[in-house]
C-alpha positions in Angstrom: -51.4 -4.9 -68.6 -54.0 -3.2 -66.7 -55.7 -5.2 -64.1 -59.6 -5.1 -63.4 -61.2 -6.7 -60.3 -63.4 -9.5 -61.0 -63.5 -11.5 -57.7 -60.2 -13.3 -56.5 -58.1 -13.2 -59.9 -57.9 -9.9 -61.8 -58.9 -10.0 -65.4 -55.9 -8.6 -67.7 -56.6 -5.8 -70.1 -54.2 -6.1 -72.9 -51.6 -3.6 -73.6 -53.5 -2.8 -76.9 -56.6 -2.0 -74.8 -54.7 -0.1 -72.4 -52.8 2.1 -74.8 -56.0 2.8 -76.8 -57.5 4.4 -73.5 -55.7 7.7 -74.3 -56.2 11.3 -73.3 -54.1 14.5 -74.1 -53.0 17.0 -71.5 -53.1 20.9 -72.1 -49.7 20.6 -73.9 -51.0 17.9 -76.2 -49.2 15.0 -74.7 -50.9 11.8 -74.7 -51.4 9.6 -71.6 -52.9 6.0 -71.1 -53.7 4.0 -67.9 -50.7 2.2 -66.2 -50.5 -1.4 -66.7 -48.3 -2.5 -63.7 -51.0 -1.8 -60.9 -51.8 -4.7 -58.6 -53.5 -2.9 -55.7 -55.2 0.0 -54.5 -57.5 2.0 -56.7 -56.2 1.5 -60.3 -56.0 5.4 -61.0 -52.5 5.7 -62.2 -51.7 7.1 -65.7 -48.7 7.0 -67.9 -47.4 8.5 -71.1 -48.6 6.8 -74.1 -46.2 4.0 -75.4 -45.3 6.4 -78.4 -44.2 9.1 -76.2 -40.5 9.8 -75.8 -40.5 12.9 -73.5 -42.8 14.4 -70.8 -42.7 18.1 -69.5 -43.3 18.3 -65.9 -43.7 21.3 -63.4 -40.9 20.7 -61.0 -41.1 21.0 -57.4 -39.1 23.8 -55.6 -36.4 21.1 -54.8 -36.3 19.4 -58.1 -33.1 20.5 -59.2 -31.4 19.1 -56.4 -33.1 15.6 -57.0 -33.1 16.1 -60.9 -32.0 12.5 -62.7 -28.8 12.9 -64.6 -29.4 13.9 -68.3 -32.6 15.8 -67.8 -32.9 19.4 -68.3 -35.4 22.3 -67.9 -36.8 24.1 -71.0 -37.3 27.8 -71.4 -40.4 27.8 -69.2 -38.8 26.1 -66.2 -40.3 22.8 -66.8 -38.5 19.5 -66.4 -38.0 17.2 -69.3 -38.1 13.7 -68.6 -37.7 10.2 -70.4 -41.6 9.2 -70.8 -41.1 5.7 -70.3 -39.4 6.3 -66.6 -42.3 8.0 -65.1 -46.0 7.3 -63.8 -48.7 9.7 -62.7 -50.7 9.5 -59.6 -53.8 11.7 -58.8 -52.4 14.5 -56.5 -53.6 14.5 -52.7 -52.2 17.5 -51.0 -51.3 15.6 -47.7 -49.4 13.0 -49.8 -47.5 15.6 -51.9 -46.6 17.6 -48.6 -45.1 14.1 -47.1 -42.9 13.8 -50.1 -41.6 17.3 -49.9 -41.2 17.1 -46.2 -39.0 14.0 -46.6 -37.0 15.7 -49.5 -36.4 18.8 -47.2 -35.9 17.0 -43.8 -35.1 13.6 -44.1 -32.9 12.8 -47.2 -32.2 9.4 -45.7 -35.7 8.5 -46.4 -35.6 9.1 -50.1 -34.2 5.8 -51.1 -37.2 4.1 -49.5 -39.7 5.9 -51.8 -40.2 6.3 -55.6 -38.5 9.7 -56.7 -40.9 12.4 -56.8 -40.0 14.8 -60.1 -43.0 17.4 -59.8 -46.6 17.7 -61.0 -48.6 17.6 -64.3 -52.1 18.8 -64.9 -54.5 17.1 -67.1 -58.2 18.9 -67.8 -61.3 17.4 -66.4 -62.5 16.9 -70.1 -59.8 14.7 -70.9 -60.1 12.6 -67.6 -63.7 12.2 -68.0 -63.0 11.0 -71.7 -60.5 8.5 -70.4 -63.2 7.0 -67.8 -66.2 7.0 -70.5 -63.6 4.6 -72.6 -62.9 2.6 -69.8 -66.6 1.7 -69.2 -66.7 0.1 -72.8 -63.7 -2.3 -71.7 -64.6 -3.3 -68.2 -68.4 -2.8 -68.1 -68.9 -6.5 -67.1 -66.4 -6.3 -64.0 -67.9 -6.7 -60.5 -66.2 -3.4 -59.5 -64.7 -0.8 -62.1 -61.9 0.7 -60.0 -60.5 2.9 -62.9 -64.1 4.6 -63.4 -65.3 4.8 -59.8 -61.7 6.4 -58.7 -61.6 9.0 -61.6 -65.4 9.9 -61.2 -65.4 10.3 -57.2 -62.4 12.5 -57.1 -62.3 14.5 -60.3 -58.5 14.7 -60.3 -56.9 17.4 -62.5 -53.3 17.3 -61.1 -51.1 14.4 -61.0 -47.9 13.9 -58.9 -45.0 12.7 -61.1 -43.2 9.9 -60.0 -40.5 7.4 -60.7 -41.9 4.2 -62.6 -40.0 1.6 -60.5 -40.9 -1.1 -63.2 -39.6 0.8 -66.2 -36.6 -1.0 -66.9 -38.2 -4.6 -66.2 -39.3 -6.8 -69.0 -41.5 -9.0 -67.0 -42.0 -7.5 -63.6 -43.3 -9.4 -60.7 -44.9 -7.2 -58.2 -46.2 -7.4 -54.6 -48.1 -4.7 -52.7 -48.5 -5.3 -48.9 -50.9 -3.0 -47.0 -49.1 -2.2 -43.9 -50.8 -1.9 -40.2 -52.7 -3.9 -37.9 -55.8 -1.8 -39.1 -55.8 1.1 -41.6 -56.0 4.7 -39.6 -56.3 8.1 -40.3 -57.2 11.1 -38.4 -59.8 12.1 -41.3 -61.6 9.0 -41.0 -65.1 9.2 -39.6 -66.2 7.1 -36.8 -68.3 4.8 -39.4 -64.9 4.6 -41.5 -62.9 3.6 -38.4 -65.3 0.8 -37.8 -64.9 -0.6 -41.3 -61.2 -0.3 -41.1 -61.6 -2.4 -37.8 -63.7 -5.0 -39.5 -61.4 -5.4 -42.5 -58.6 -5.9 -40.3 -60.4 -8.4 -38.0 -61.2 -10.5 -41.0 -57.7 -10.3 -42.6 -54.2 -11.2 -41.8 -53.7 -7.5 -40.9 -54.7 -8.2 -37.2 -52.1 -10.8 -36.7 -49.1 -9.7 -38.8 -49.4 -6.1 -39.2 -49.7 -6.3 -43.1 -51.9 -8.2 -45.7 -51.3 -8.8 -49.4 -53.1 -6.0 -51.2 -51.9 -7.3 -54.6 -49.8 -10.0 -56.3 -48.6 -10.2 -59.8 -46.4 -12.8 -61.6 -46.0 -13.8 -65.2 -48.9 -16.1 -64.8 -51.5 -14.8 -62.1 -52.5 -11.6 -60.9 -54.5 -11.4 -57.6 -56.3 -8.2 -56.2 -56.8 -6.7 -52.8 -60.1 -8.9 -52.3 -58.3 -12.0 -52.6 -55.6 -10.7 -50.4 -58.0 -9.6 -47.7 -59.5 -12.9 -47.5 -56.3 -14.8 -47.5 -55.9 -16.5 -44.0 -53.0 -16.1 -41.9 -51.7 -19.8 -42.5 -51.7 -18.9 -46.2 -49.7 -15.8 -46.2 -46.5 -18.0 -46.4 -47.6 -19.9 -49.2 -48.6 -16.7 -51.2 -45.3 -15.0 -50.3 -43.3 -18.1 -51.7 -45.2 -18.1 -54.8 -44.1 -14.6 -55.6 -40.6 -14.9 -54.4 -39.7 -18.4 -55.8 -39.0 -18.2 -59.4 -39.0 -21.7 -61.4 -36.4 -20.3 -63.6 -34.0 -19.0 -60.6 -30.9 -20.9 -59.6 -30.6 -21.5 -55.7 -27.8 -18.6 -55.8 -30.2 -16.2 -57.6 -33.1 -17.1 -55.5 -31.0 -16.5 -52.5 -29.8 -13.1 -53.7 -33.3 -11.7 -54.7 -34.9 -12.5 -51.1 -31.7 -11.3 -49.3 -31.9 -8.2 -51.3 -35.4 -7.7 -50.2 -34.6 -8.5 -46.6 -31.7 -5.9 -46.6 -33.8 -3.1 -47.8 -36.7 -3.8 -45.3 -34.0 -4.2 -42.4 -32.6 -0.7 -43.5 -36.2 0.6 -43.8 -36.8 -0.4 -40.3 -33.6 0.9 -38.9 -34.3 4.2 -40.4 -37.9 4.4 -39.2 -37.0 3.5 -35.5 -35.1 6.8 -35.6 -38.0 8.9 -36.5 -40.0 9.6 -33.4 -43.5 10.9 -33.4 -44.1 9.8 -37.3 -46.9 7.6 -38.0 -47.0 5.8 -41.4 -50.7 5.0 -41.6 -52.2 3.3 -44.5 -48.7 2.9 -46.5 -47.7 0.2 -48.6 -44.6 -1.6 -49.4 -44.2 -2.4 -53.1 -41.9 -5.2 -54.0 -40.6 -5.7 -57.5 -38.1 -8.0 -59.4 -37.7 -8.8 -63.0 -38.7 -12.5 -64.0 -36.6 -11.9 -67.2 -33.5 -10.8 -65.5 -33.1 -12.5 -62.3 -29.6 -11.0 -62.0 -31.0 -7.6 -61.5 -31.3 -6.0 -58.1 -34.8 -6.6 -56.5 -36.6 -3.3 -55.4 -38.8 -2.4 -52.3 -40.3 1.0 -51.9 -42.9 2.6 -49.5 -45.9 4.0 -51.3 -49.1 5.7 -50.5 -48.4 8.5 -47.9 -51.8 10.5 -47.9 -52.4 9.6 -44.3 -49.0 9.9 -42.8 -48.9 12.1 -39.9 -47.2 13.1 -36.5 -48.4 12.6 -33.2 -47.6 14.1 -29.8 -44.8 12.5 -27.9 -41.5 11.0 -29.2 -42.5 7.4 -29.5 -41.8 5.6 -32.8 -44.4 4.0 -34.9 -44.4 0.6 -33.3 -47.4 -0.6 -35.3 -45.5 0.0 -38.6 -42.3 -1.6 -37.1 -43.9 -4.7 -36.0 -45.1 -5.3 -39.5 -41.6 -4.8 -41.0 -40.2 -7.3 -38.5 -42.8 -9.9 -39.4 -42.1 -9.3 -43.0 -38.4 -10.0 -42.3 -39.3 -13.3 -40.5 -41.5 -14.4 -43.7 -38.8 -13.6 -45.9 -36.2 -15.4 -43.8 -38.5 -18.3 -43.7 -39.2 -18.6 -47.4 -35.4 -18.2 -48.1 -34.1 -21.0 -45.8 -37.1 -23.3 -46.2 -38.9 -22.8 -42.8 -42.5 -23.5 -42.3 -45.2 -21.2 -40.8 -46.2 -23.2 -37.9 -43.5 -23.3 -35.6 -40.7 -21.3 -37.1 -42.7 -18.1 -38.3 -45.2 -18.2 -35.4 -42.6 -18.2 -32.8 -40.9 -15.1 -34.1 -44.0 -13.1 -34.8 -43.9 -9.7 -32.9 -46.5 -8.7 -30.4 -48.6 -6.1 -31.7 -48.6 -2.7 -29.8 -51.6 -2.1 -27.6 -54.7 -1.2 -29.8 -56.0 1.4 -27.3 -52.5 3.3 -27.5 -52.9 3.4 -31.4 -56.6 4.3 -31.4 -55.8 7.1 -29.1 -53.2 8.5 -31.4 -55.4 8.3 -34.5 -57.8 10.9 -33.0 -55.2 12.9 -31.3 -52.3 13.7 -33.8 -50.3 16.5 -33.3 -51.9 19.3 -35.6 -49.3 21.7 -35.1 -46.6 19.3 -35.9 -48.4 18.1 -39.1 -49.4 21.6 -40.2 -45.7 22.5 -40.0 -45.0 20.4 -43.2 -43.2 22.7 -45.6 -42.7 22.9 -49.4 -40.2 24.8 -51.4 -37.2 24.0 -49.4 -37.9 26.2 -46.3 -35.7 25.8 -43.4 -37.0 23.3 -40.5 -38.5 25.3 -37.6 -37.2 24.8 -34.3 -38.4 21.6 -32.9 -38.9 20.0 -36.1 -38.0 16.5 -37.4 -33.9 16.1 -37.6 -32.0 13.1 -39.1 -28.5 14.2 -38.6 -27.1 10.7 -37.6 -29.0 8.7 -40.5 -26.8 8.3 -43.5 -28.6 8.3 -46.7 -28.4 4.9 -48.5 
């Protein structure tokens, strides 16, 4: 179901409504809004339910990451199963980050949703979809779908793996990382707004905050997560992680599965000097209808990732990951927030250091991001000792 904000809880738009909000791309394929969004700007689209295949313009390196059983047509386009993909409005910096990880740090790929290529929709079609959305969500406090699509006028989308495509009843958690959201592109006014948001949310203490949470019965949005006090984060995560129908063994396996992926990600990031994963999120998913299936964690939202001068790793992101590990262990083993978790919270890095990096990113390093499988330049990021998962 599509989520539309209306305060703390999010109104659910039925699948019938969501699938009716369809547009056609230039090849005549039909798309509708993606239902499994719990955070962010609610701007993702997906092939309409009746679609079987989708043609995608592949990246230069797509052949090396092409899923088994998929093929290219006579025009060199990649043909994919429609139900396995989701489309996100293209932001050049995010697309460049995906390509750089594919080319230079293959060990990072298991921690991202797979990138297949790009897809173009016409402005007329995008406008038609937002106009129809108005009719459904006109009474919502804030129409994310309409505002996002109109303000950015997206025509091209990146085509990503739909992490929930194989799940019957996906339970989804979106954690926004960082003690505050950062970007070199932010104006001073935007920086102050980010500082205020962090100061009044769990971000300032934990290095993350809940940006969206969805179970079979409830859906919470980013405004609810922003207001959630630090002392209530443990209970909210337990509500997401603990499934009433799960046996003790299944519950342990789900949380331990999440823990293992977070630990591997932390170990990898600790070997990536100078990278800053600002404004990224972690997306957690498991299937409430199949508790034996493996849980999934992926990093998303890379538009503000960058490199800074020097060789220090991203201590802000790493602290957030350590704290998430502590919360997961506490839920798994029955520990409380007061005492057990508080004693294990990582000390946040000095804000002055992070603020300096925010304004003085290494433009040359960041501009050296390459697409099309170019060989890394001397001094570029290397990861020869990191094995892909």
